[in-house]
Structures are given as structure tokens and as C-alpha cells.
TIKE-373519 format. One record per atom (N, C-alpha, C): z, y negated, x negated. Coordinates in steps of 0.02 Angstrom, whole numbers, plus 50000, padded with zeros to 5 digits. Each point is the difference from the previous one (the first is absolute). Example, Ala and Ser with C-alpha at 12.3 -4.5 7.8 and 13.67 -1.06 7.14 Angstrom:
2
503905028449340;500004994150045;500004994049955;499644994750018;500034994149958;500374994550039;
//
This chain:
300
490664503439648;499964993950041;500415001050063;500414995250018;500395000450061;499654996250056;500135002250061;499674996850057;500264993150014;500574998349971;500314993650016;499794994449954;499605001549950;499824994849952;499644994350033;500264993849987;499704993950026;499915000250076;500475002850034;499945000750072;500594996550034;499904996050053;500544996650033;500455004850036;500634998350006;500495004650030;499895001150074;499654995350035;499885001150071;499345003650013;499665002249946;499385003750004;499454996150035;500034993450001;499484996050031;499394999749956;499434998450031;499384999649962;499984993749958;499925000749935;499974994349954;499315000249966;499564995250017;499335000149969;500034998749925;499835005049961;499934999449928;499375003949981;499424996850008;499365003549994;499905003649934;500224997149944;499905003249936;500385006649995;500615000150027;500385006250001;499635005250042;499764997950059;499645004650043;499385002949966;499634995749966;499395002249965;500185005049945;500524998649962;500215004449946;500205006950025;500395000250054;500215006450028;499395003950026;499544996550031;499415003350029;499565002949945;499904996449946;499595002549945;500325006249968;500664999949992;500355005849972;499935006050046;500044998850065;499925005650047;499315003049996;499494995949994;499325002649998;499865003949936;500374998549946;499925003949938;500345006850006;500525000650041;500385006350005;499715004750053;499764997450056;499835004150057;499445005149988;499504998849958;499495005249990;500265006649974;500595000149968;500275006349976;500235004450057;500134997150059;500125004150060;499395004450013;499414997049995;499395003550016;499875005749950;500204999049938;499905005249949;500405006250020;500644999250016;500415005750019;499755003150065;499814995850048;499775002650064;499355004049992;499554997549959;499365003549990;500105006749965;500445000049950;500155006349964;500305005150049;500484997850040;500325004550048;499505002550051;499574995550024;499505002150049;499515005149971;499814999049937;499545004849968;500335006749989;500675000149997;500365006349992;500145003450067;499764997150055;500055003250065;500614998150041;500404995249978;500574997850039;499754996150061;500235001550061;499774996450060;500144992549994;499534995950024;500074992849995;500634997550035;500155002850058;500594997850037;500645001449961;500005005549963;500585001849959;500074995049941;499434997849973;500024995049946;500274993450026;499794998050060;500254993850029;500755000550013;500215005750027;500725001150011;500394999349934;499735003049947;500344999749935;500034992849975;499464996250009;499994993049979;500554996050033;500115001150065;500514996350036;500705002749988;500065006649999;500665003149992;500304998549931;499605001049948;500254998749933;500064992649987;499604996050035;500104992849996;500674997950028;500205003150056;500664998650028;500555002349954;499915005949969;500505002749955;500114995449939;499454997549973;500044995749941;500354993450015;499874997250059;500294993450016;500695000250031;500225006050023;500645000450034;500584997249958;500085002049936;500574997349961;499974992349994;499414997349990;499934992849992;500164996350065;499765002950056;500134996950064;500745000350018;500325005849985;500725000650013;500394994949959;499814999249937;500354995249957;499924992950027;499424998750030;499864993250024;500364998250064;500005004550049;500264998250067;500515004950027;500115005849968;500465004950027;499675004150055;500385004950026;499735004650050;499804996450063;500434995450024;499864996650063;499364995849997;499864997249942;499414995749994;499345003749996;500035006849995;499395003849995;499645000650067;500364999250054;499695000650066;499574993950016;499375000850017;499574994350017;500234996650064;499944993450001;500204996250059;499525001450059;499385001449984;499505001250052;499685006949987;500345005450020;499765006749982;499305001550027;499844997850060;499345001450027;499454996549960;500154993949980;499524996249960;499895003449933;500555002149968;499945003449936;499665006750008;500115003450056;499675006350012;499244999150006;499794994850036;499304998650008;499694998049933;500354995949962;499774997849934;499925006049953;500505004349999;499975006049958;499435004650023;499875000250065;499455004050025;499334997649974;499904993549997;499374997349974;499945001549925;500554999649963;499985001849930;499825007349990;500295004450041;499855007149996;499265001350017;499744996750051;499305000850018;499544997649944;500174994349970;499604997349945;500005004849941;500605002649984;500065004649944;499615006450012;500075002850060;499645006150017;499254999049997;499764994450027;499284998750001;499734999249929;500374996449958;499754998949932;500035006349958;500555003750004;500045006349963;499455004850022;499844999950065;499455004250025;499334997649971;499924993449994;499384997349971;499905002349929;500565000949964;499955002149929;499745007149992;500015003950054;499715006749996;499234999750002;499724994350020;499284999250004;499724995249948;500414995349977;499764994649957;500424999449937;499724997349946;500404998149942;500494994450018;500534999249961;500514995150015;499714993050007;499604997949951;499744993250000;499544998750060;499595004950018;499554999150057;500404999550066;500505004350008;500414999750061;500374993350003;500264997849943;500374993749999;499534994150013;499385000349975;499534994650011;499884999050075;499925005450037;499914999550073;500644997950033;500555002449975;500674998350027;500144992549995;499624996549958;500114992949991;499844995850062;499785003250054;499944996550063;500694997650024;500525003349974;500694998450020;500214992749990;499884997049941;500204992949993;499634995450048;499385001750017;499634995950047;500335000250069;500215006050020;500335000850065;500684996449999;500355000449944;500644996449994;499904992550011;499474997249970;499864992950007;499884998250073;499625004150035;499874998750071;500645000650041;500385005349989;500615001050038;500534994749985;500014997649937;500504994949983;499884993650039;499374998850018;499844994050039;500185001050073;499825005750029;500085001050072;500685002850019;500325003849955;500645003050017;500584996049971;499964998249936;500544996349967;499934992550008;499444997850027;499874992850010;500004996149934;499825003349946;499944996549936;499334996249999;500004994449964;499394996049996;499515003349951;499425001550024;499465002849960;499424995250001;499854997049943;499484994949996;499305002950004;499504995650006;499315002350007;499755004049941;500264998649940;499785003749941;500245007350004;500605001050027;500255006950007;499615003750053;499804996550054;499585003250050;499335001949969;499754995749955;499385001749965;500105006349957;500595000649970;500155005949958;499985006350042;500254999650062;499995005850044;499285002350013;499564995150014;499305001650015;499655002849938;500094996749943;499665002349939;500295006749977;500665000850007;500315006349981;499755005850042;499864998750064;499725005350042;499315002149974;499614995149978;499355001649970;500105004449938;500504998249959;500155004149942;500165007150017;500385001050055;500175006750022;499375003850021;499534996750034;499385003250020;499585002049940;500034996049947;499635001749939;500275006549971;500675000750001;500315006049972;499825006250042;500044999450067;499885005850043;499255001450007;499604994650003;499275000450007;499795004350060;500234998350060;499815003950059;499244999550011;499705005750014;499295000250011;499605001249937;500304999149942;499665001049937;500225006549965;500635001950011;500255006349975;500355003650057;500075006549994;500345003950052;500734997850004;500234998750061;500684997750009;500505005549984;500424998749952;500505004949978;500614999550046;500275005850024;500614999650041;500574996349965;500025000349933;500514996549963;499954992550010;499394997450011;499924992850011;500354997950065;499925003950053;500324998450063;500765000649995;500235005049963;500725000849991;500294994249960;499644997749949;500234994349960;500024993650041;499504999150044;500004994250044;500595000250047;500145005950029;500585000750044;500654998649964;500055002449938;500604998849960;500104992549989;499464996449986;500054992849990;500244996450062;499755002050058;500234996950062;500735001350015;500215006349991;500705001750013;500484996349952;499814999749936;500444996749952;500024992550011;499464997050024;500004992950015;500524998550054;500035004250051;500504999150053;500705000749972;500095005049956;500665001049968;500204993849960;499544997149961;500154994249960;500194994050043;499644998950054;500154994450044;500675001050034;500165006150020;500665001450029;500544999049948;499865001549937;500484998949946;500134992649991;499464996050001;500084992849992;500414997050058;499925002850059;500354997350059;500765000949995;500245005049961;500725001149994;500264998249931;499584997149957;500224998349933;500584995250002;500485000949955;500584995749996;500585002250044;499895005050043;500545002150045;500485005049967;499795003049946;500425004849964;499755000349928;500425002149953;499765000949931;499405004749997;499554998649953;499375003849997;500135007449991;500505001949960;500125007149987;500235003550063;500364996450043;500245002950064;499415000950047;499564995050004;499405000650042;499575005949977;499945000849935;499605005549973;500315006750018;500665000649993;500345006350017;499915001550075;500094995050042;499955001050072;499305002550019;499494997249970;499315002250014;499915007349981;500245001849941;499925006849976;500375005050043;500634998650016;500405004950036;499765000850072;499794994650031;499745000550068;499355003950001;499554998549953;499375003749996;500115007349984;500455001549953;500145007049982;500295003850059;500444996850038;500305003250058;499475001750052;499554995450013;499475001250048;499555005949978;499825000149936;499565005349976;500355006749996;500674999949991;500385006349996;499965004050065;499814996750054;499935003450064;499395004550003;499494998449958;499375003850003;499825003649935;500274997749943;499795002949936;500185007449994;500525002750032;500135007349994;499425004250026;499574997250043;499455003850028;499465001549949;499964996049947;499475000949950;500285001149930;500655001049993;500345000249935;499765005849957;499854998449936;499875005049949;500514999149944;500335005349978;500524999349948;499714997049936;500264994449977;499754996949938;500245003749938;499614999649947;500215002649935;500484994949968;500375002049947;500434995149966;499634993849977;499395000949974;499614994249977;499814995550059;499865003050057;499834996050059;500614996250027;500605003149996;500614996450018;500094993949954;499865000949936;500064994449953;499514994550018;499395001950020;499514995050020;500204996650066;500325003750045;500274997050061;500494994449982;500465001549953;500494995149979;499664993949968;499525001349956;499654994549967;499614995850051;499705003450049;499634996550052;500454995350039;500585002550019;500474995850037;500264994249959;500145001349936;500274994749957;499494994449990;499385001849984;499484995049988;499844996250064;499935003650055;499854996850064;500564995250019;500615002249989;500574995850018;500014993649959;499905000849935;500004994249956;499454995150019;499405002650013;499454995650018;500114996350065;500235003650051;500104996850065;500624995550000;500485001549958;500564995349992;499754993349973;499545000349951;499724993949973;499594996350054;499665003650043;499634996850054;500474996450047;500565003350018;500494996850044;500274993649969;500145000349935;500254994149964;499474994550000;499375001949992;499474995050001;499984996350066;500055003750055;499984996950066;500634995950016;500535001249962;500604995850008;499894993049973;499504999149957;499914993749965;499354996450016;499525003350030;499354996850011;499695002450066;499544996050026;499675001550062;499525005949992;499905003750054;499565005849998;499294998049983;499764994350027;499324998049988;499884998049927;500534997949964;499934998649928;500005006449959;500425004850019;500075006149961;499435004950011;499694999750058;499495005050017;499465000849948;499694994549974;499465001049952;500235003449935;500644999449983;500245002949937;499995007650001;499955002950059;499975007350005;499375002749966;499494995949993;499395002249968;500105001849926;500524997349969;500125001549929;500195007449990;500185003450054;500165007249994;499395004049976;499414997450012;499395003649982;499955001149924;500274995449962;499965000549927;500375006349977;500635000750021;500395005849980;499735006450031;499764999650062;499735005950033;499405002849962;499574995549976;499425002349962;500225003449935;500494997149967;500245002849936;500315006950010;500455000750049;500335006450009;499525005350027;499524998050043;499515004750024;499575002749944;499814995649954;499605002249943;500415004349952;500634998149988;500415003649951;500205006950025;500225000550063;500265006450024;499465004550030;499474997250029;499525004150036;499284999249975;499884995549953;499334998949976;499544996650049;500294996850052;499614996550052;499884992849979;499404997550017;499864993049986;499534997550056;500164994250029;499594997450056;499284998749978;499545000550049;499304998449984;499894992550001;499404997949982;499854992949993;500104996150065;499775002850057;500074996450063;500724999050020;500435004949984;500714999150014;500284994249961;499814999349937;500234994449961;499734993450027;499395000050026;499734993950029;500414997950061;500145004950044;500414998550059;500694997749983;500315003349952;500674998049979;499994993049969;499484998649960;499944993449970;499954994650054;499635001450053;499964995250056;500694999050031;500365005550012;500664999650030;500484996049956;500045001849937;500474996949955;499814992749987;499364998849988;499784993249985;500144995150056;499825001950061;500104995350056;500754999250014;500395005449993;500714999650014;500364995449950;499845000849936;500324995749950;499784992850007;499364998850013;499754993250008;500344996550059;500045003650056;500304997150059;500744998549989;500355004549967;500724998949987;500104993849956;499594999449947;500074994349955;499864993450038;499475000050041;499824994050037;500534998150051;500295005150033;500524998550049;500634997349966;500175002749942;500584997649963;499894992849978;499394998549976;499854993249977;500044995150059;499775002150059;500024995550058;500714998550021;500455004949993;500694999050021;500394995449952;499805000049937;500354996049950;499684993249990;499424998850033;499654993749991;500374994250033;
//
């Protein structure tokens, strides 16, 4: 797939909600495989910061040829380097927090708590991007928060450090997504993806030598796979935001739970408990209902 497909030459935002929904669903099916590689590497003793560095560095390596083909060397430089640096920093923080959460929690459980992220995106899209968020979406934020509390169950079970790390990851990634939406259409998606990776990798390269452990050949292969899958998934996310509003796409992130449950069970034998499924059902149910009602109101 090329980044230029169905894209205007001036890179302006063109609302095509179905395209945005399709790209977002594809991204959510791919992204859980990042967690599989990260959890395996973490269990083998690779430092989390080194895994995050690998995710960004190999992501930049994978996208470099495509970005060069698209815009040439001169076009690789971001127009707003400080903005891209801050955006890449939030992605690195989100990735570090979530990979750290995986050392305490199964993939599906960590992701279920991480689902606070779409709720935060909806709030930020209203106050930061000035997008219209109707009362039904505000209701989804409130009900979704209840769903998150059901999953964590504070006061009923001992609070796992992984829960706090997953919550932090959701907040950091929500900021990253909103910042992505704010610059959508300014450059081809593959170029934006490369810029995020290279800026984040450069920042982490300043500190990763302090904790570096020499990887085995198999771990280098997993580093490459981690970067490739992460790159592909986040490229699809960028494309989704090129075509649809953040507040519309946010609830679709819940579909990632389906693949996360499957890969967690297949690779690690993990399966969420009943209360986690109840909380996730609340999150997914209210998000899908609100999205359908909002779409119907706009077309009425």
C-alpha cells in the first residue's frame, strides 16, 4: 500500500469517514503483535528502554526507503521539529509505560486498562482540536470510565503496578494521537511515520547506551519484527486520521481487544478474568452505540 492512495496533492484534510474507519480497524488488528514481541523480549531480560529504542529505530529503518521514494531527502525534514520532537516523546513515553505494564500483566489485561486512551482522545478532541463532540459521546466518556473502574476494581483487589503503568500509557498515547490529528494532511502518512520514528530514536539514543545489553541474533530479529509491525500499525493510524475526526475514530480502538485476547492466549496462555470482560464489554458497547447514534444524527 502506498501512502499516496486516494490522497489530495496538497495534503489537505478530506473527510472520508469510511476510509478512516477501515484504516483504524486494520491498525487495531495489527498492533497487538507489537506487544507479543515486547513481552517475549522483556521476559528474556532485555531492558524496556532498549526495546522501545528498537521499536523506534527499526521503525525508522523500515520506512526510510518508502519516505525517500515519496518526498526525497529534503522532504524528510519535519517543518516543525520541536513539535515532532514533543510528539515523538509522548509516543516513546506511552510505549515505555505499556511495555513496562506487560512485565506485570497479561497483554489483554494491560490493554483493557489502556483503553482509557480513546476516552481521553474524545475529551482532548473537543477542547484542543475544537471538534464537535455531542452529548452521546460525552456519555460514552462517563460510562467508559466506569468500565475502566470495573477492570481495575480499586479497593476490591490489590492495585497492580501494571495497572498504573497501563493507565499512564493510555494518557500519553491519547496526547500523541491528538497531536497527530492536528498535523494530519500536512505531509504523506509514510513521511509523518518516519519522522516520528527517527526523532524518537534519536532522543532515546542519548540514554540507551547506559542500559544496553548485547542482543542475541534472535532478539535482533525480534527487534526488526517489532519495528516493522509497529510501523505498519501506526502508519494505518496516521492514514485513518487523514480521513476522519479523532472523536469518530477513538471508539474503534476498542476492537484491538479482540486480537489482543487471541494472541495473549495463543502465545502465553493468558486469558482475562470475567470482570475484565465485563469492563471491556461496557467500554466497547457504549463506544459502538454512541458512534452509531452520532453517525445517524449527522446523516438525518
